[in-house]
C-alpha positions as CSV (number, residue, x, y, z in Angstrom):
1,M,68.6,-23.6,72.2
2,S,65.2,-25.4,71.5
3,N,61.8,-24.4,72.7
4,H,60.9,-27.9,73.8
5,K,59.6,-28.3,77.5
6,A,61.9,-29.9,80.0
7,F,61.6,-30.7,83.7
8,I,64.1,-30.2,86.5
9,F,63.8,-32.0,90.0
10,D,65.6,-31.1,93.2
11,L,66.5,-34.2,95.1
12,D,66.2,-33.9,98.9
13,G,62.5,-33.6,99.8
14,V,61.3,-34.0,96.2
15,I,62.6,-37.5,95.0
16,V,63.7,-38.8,98.3
17,D,63.6,-37.7,101.8
18,T,67.2,-37.4,103.0
19,A,66.3,-34.6,105.4
20,K,65.8,-37.4,108.1
21,F,69.4,-38.5,107.6
22,H,70.7,-34.9,107.7
23,F,68.8,-34.5,111.0
24,L,70.2,-37.6,112.6
25,A,73.8,-36.7,111.5
26,W,73.5,-32.9,112.5
27,R,72.0,-34.0,115.8
28,K,74.9,-36.3,116.6
29,L,77.3,-33.5,115.9
30,A,75.6,-31.0,118.1
31,N,75.2,-33.6,120.9
32,D,78.8,-34.4,120.6
33,L,79.6,-30.9,121.0
34,G,77.4,-30.6,124.1
35,F,74.1,-29.1,123.0
36,D,70.9,-30.1,121.4
37,F,69.5,-29.7,117.8
38,T,65.8,-30.0,117.1
39,E,63.7,-31.0,114.1
40,E,62.5,-27.4,113.9
41,Q,65.9,-26.1,113.5
42,N,66.7,-28.8,110.9
43,E,63.7,-27.4,108.8
44,Q,65.6,-24.1,108.7
45,L,68.5,-25.8,107.0
46,K,66.6,-26.9,103.9
47,G,68.4,-26.0,100.7
48,V,71.3,-24.5,102.8
49,S,74.9,-25.6,102.0
50,R,76.8,-27.8,104.5
51,V,79.2,-24.9,105.5
52,E,76.3,-22.5,106.2
53,S,74.3,-25.1,108.0
54,L,77.2,-25.8,110.5
55,K,77.6,-22.0,111.0
56,R,74.0,-21.7,111.9
57,I,74.1,-24.8,114.1
58,L,77.1,-23.5,116.0
59,K,75.4,-20.1,116.5
60,W,72.4,-21.9,118.0
61,G,74.7,-23.7,120.3
62,N,76.5,-20.5,121.2
63,M,79.8,-22.0,120.1
64,E,82.8,-21.2,117.9
65,L,85.2,-23.6,116.4
66,A,88.8,-23.2,114.9
67,D,88.9,-23.5,111.2
68,D,90.6,-26.8,111.2
69,E,88.0,-28.3,113.9
70,F,85.2,-26.7,111.8
71,E,86.4,-28.7,108.7
72,R,86.8,-31.9,110.8
73,Q,83.2,-31.6,112.3
74,M,81.9,-31.0,108.7
75,A,83.7,-34.0,107.4
76,M,82.5,-36.3,110.3
77,K,78.9,-35.1,109.7
78,N,79.1,-36.1,106.0
79,E,80.5,-39.5,107.0
80,N,77.6,-40.1,109.4
81,Y,75.1,-38.9,106.8
82,L,76.6,-41.2,104.1
83,S,76.4,-44.2,106.4
84,Y,72.6,-43.7,106.3
85,V,72.6,-43.1,102.6
86,D,74.5,-46.4,102.1
87,K,71.5,-48.2,103.3
88,M,69.1,-46.6,100.9
89,D,67.3,-48.4,98.0
90,E,64.5,-47.8,95.5
91,K,61.9,-48.0,98.5
92,E,63.2,-44.5,99.5
93,I,61.7,-42.9,96.3
94,L,58.9,-40.8,97.5
95,P,55.3,-42.0,96.7
96,G,54.0,-40.7,93.3
97,V,57.4,-39.6,92.0
98,Q,58.1,-42.7,89.9
99,K,54.7,-42.3,88.1
100,V,55.7,-38.7,86.9
101,L,59.2,-40.0,85.9
102,D,57.8,-42.8,83.8
103,Y,55.3,-40.6,82.1
104,L,58.2,-38.2,81.1
105,T,60.3,-41.1,79.9
106,E,57.6,-42.7,77.9
107,N,56.7,-39.4,76.2
108,N,60.4,-38.4,75.5
109,V,60.2,-35.4,77.7
110,P,63.8,-34.6,78.9
111,F,64.4,-34.2,82.6
112,A,67.3,-33.3,84.8
113,L,68.3,-33.3,88.5
114,G,69.2,-29.9,89.9
115,S,70.4,-30.3,93.4
116,A,72.8,-28.6,95.9
117,S,73.8,-31.9,97.4
118,K,77.2,-33.1,96.7
119,N,76.0,-36.7,97.3
120,A,73.2,-36.6,94.6
121,R,75.0,-39.0,92.2
122,P,75.6,-41.8,94.7
123,I,72.2,-41.4,96.1
124,L,70.5,-41.6,92.6
125,K,72.5,-44.8,91.9
126,K,71.3,-46.3,95.3
127,I,67.7,-45.9,94.3
128,D,68.2,-46.9,90.8
129,L,67.3,-43.7,89.2
130,Y,70.9,-42.5,88.0
131,D,70.4,-43.8,84.4
132,K,66.9,-42.3,84.0
133,F,67.9,-38.7,84.0
134,D,69.0,-36.9,80.8
135,A,71.4,-34.6,82.9
136,I,72.5,-34.3,86.5
137,V,73.7,-31.2,88.1
138,D,74.7,-31.3,91.8
139,G,76.8,-29.5,94.4
140,T,80.0,-30.4,92.7
141,D,79.0,-28.5,89.5
142,V,77.9,-25.2,91.0
143,S,79.6,-22.3,93.0
144,R,76.5,-20.3,93.9
145,A,73.8,-21.6,96.2
146,K,70.1,-21.2,95.7
147,P,68.2,-18.8,95.5
148,D,70.9,-18.1,92.8
149,P,69.4,-20.0,89.7
150,E,72.9,-21.3,88.6
151,V,72.0,-25.0,89.2
152,F,68.8,-24.7,87.1
153,L,70.4,-22.7,84.4
154,I,73.1,-25.2,84.0
155,A,70.5,-28.0,83.9
156,A,68.5,-26.1,81.2
157,D,71.7,-25.8,79.2
158,K,72.4,-29.4,79.5
159,L,68.8,-30.3,78.5
160,K,69.4,-27.9,75.4
161,T,66.2,-25.8,76.1
162,D,65.5,-22.2,77.0
163,P,65.1,-21.6,80.9
164,Q,61.5,-20.3,80.3
165,N,60.6,-23.8,79.0
166,C,61.7,-25.5,82.1
167,V,59.5,-26.8,84.9
168,V,61.2,-27.0,88.3
169,F,60.0,-29.2,91.3
170,E,61.3,-27.9,94.6
171,D,60.6,-28.2,98.3
172,S,62.5,-25.2,99.6
173,V,61.7,-21.5,99.6
174,A,65.3,-20.9,98.2
175,G,64.8,-23.3,95.5
176,V,61.5,-21.9,94.4
177,Q,63.0,-18.5,94.4
178,A,65.8,-19.8,92.3
179,A,63.4,-21.2,89.7
180,N,61.5,-18.0,89.7
181,I,64.6,-15.9,89.2
182,G,65.6,-18.1,86.3
183,K,62.2,-17.4,84.7
184,M,61.2,-21.1,85.0
185,T,57.7,-22.5,86.0
186,S,58.0,-23.4,89.8
187,I,56.2,-26.3,91.4
188,G,56.5,-26.4,95.2
189,I,56.3,-29.7,96.9
190,G,55.2,-29.1,100.6
191,D,53.3,-26.6,102.6
192,K,51.3,-24.1,100.4
193,E,51.8,-21.3,103.0
194,V,55.7,-21.7,103.1
195,L,56.0,-22.1,99.4
196,N,53.6,-19.3,98.4
197,E,56.0,-17.9,95.8
198,A,55.7,-21.0,93.7
199,D,53.5,-21.1,90.6
200,H,51.8,-24.2,91.7
201,V,52.0,-26.1,95.0
202,F,51.2,-29.8,96.0
203,P,51.7,-31.5,99.4
204,D,53.4,-34.3,97.6
205,F,53.6,-36.2,94.2
206,T,50.6,-38.3,94.9
207,E,48.4,-35.2,94.4
208,I,50.0,-34.5,91.0
209,K,47.7,-35.9,88.3
210,I,49.2,-36.8,84.8
211,E,46.6,-34.3,83.4
212,F,48.5,-31.6,85.3
213,I,51.7,-32.6,83.6
214,E,50.2,-32.8,80.2
215,N,48.8,-29.2,80.7
216,L,52.3,-28.0,81.5
217,L,53.6,-29.6,78.3
218,R,50.9,-27.8,76.3
219,K,51.7,-24.4,77.7
């Protein structure tokens, strides 16, 4: 393993905001089952797997489903979600992200995607970033959900660097915890009070100066 610095990015809420698509798809599922689903509840599903998300939603709706119906509803939710994803393009990249990715590319700093989403690859292709990443690790590559650091440790291995030399950008508490457990530098994107376990927190990428990235590289 090398001691060079490497960067790992979560996808949802960091590079793109697909939370809004998840919300619309989960709300349709809940409404079809006869109850409501709020944006506040959707916030609680950040970084949570699809199976666990449906379990929580059914609990909020005081409803139980047979195993086959559970699987059917989960598949329908994903179909609805993907119908929104299908309309995505590079305009969906969150402000300030491209600047950081361009800097890393120009300075030959390797970076990877580390996402729980099983739809990460098609999304990256839609927004024309798929070929920019040196490695991609998504929900199809891991067996343990964040805060287990598995997704980030696999990414570090693919980038051929030690975990402690990796910098992780995350928008969820579980993701920040995963980075910390993996002995990586954690950068929270979002609310400072919510992501208080992160080493550094920014409301979004427009607040991240290139000087900050340069300082991380020097450490």
